[in-house]
N, C-alpha and C positions, 0 to 999 in steps of 0.2 A: 292772603287777602290783604288788600290795601287798607290803610287807615282812612277815616272819613275825609280828611283833608286831601288825600290823594285820589279819592273816588272821582272827583270832578275832572281829573286829568286823564282818566281812562277813556278809550274810544268806545263807541257803541258795541262793537264786536267783543271787546274785552269785558265789558259789563255783562253782555249776554252770556259769555262763557262762565263768568263768576256766578251768575244766577243759576245756570244749568248745574254747575258743580255743587252749589249750596243746596239745590233742590234734590240732587242725587244723595247728598249726605243726609238730608232730612228724611228721605224715604228709608235709607239704611238705618238711621237712628230709630225711626218709628218701629221698624221690624225688630230691632234688638230690644226695644222697650217691651214689645208684646211677649217676647220670650224671657223677659226678666234679666237681660244682660247689660242694662244701662246703669252705670255707676253714678253718672252725673246727669240726672234728669233735667236740670236747668239748661242743658245744651239745646234741648228742643226749642225752648223759648228764644234763646240767643240766635239760633239758626233762622227761625221765622222772622225775627226782627232784622237780621242781616239781609234776608231775601227782600223784605219790604224796603229797606234802605237802598239796596241796589236797584230795585225797580223804580224807586223815586228818582234816583239820579239818571237812570236811563230815560224816563219820561221827560225829565227836564231837558236833557240833551236833544231829544226828538222835537220837543216844542221849540227850542231855540233855533234848530235848523229850519223848521217850518216858517218861523218868523223871518229869518234871514232870506229864505227863498221867496217870500211874498213881497 
């Protein structure tokens, strides 16, 4: 995963891939939590925040493109 400063340099496709990967990791982590196999429960919170951050950057890019196209 790229640092926050590098997120703005990623393309929309790369951001979407990062979001899909993070969401897959989150589902996996939730399943492991249900079976009691999670040693670091704080990772759930971190992943949710990571997904939100990625979606924010993706929406900013889409809005910027719409403004340039108009």
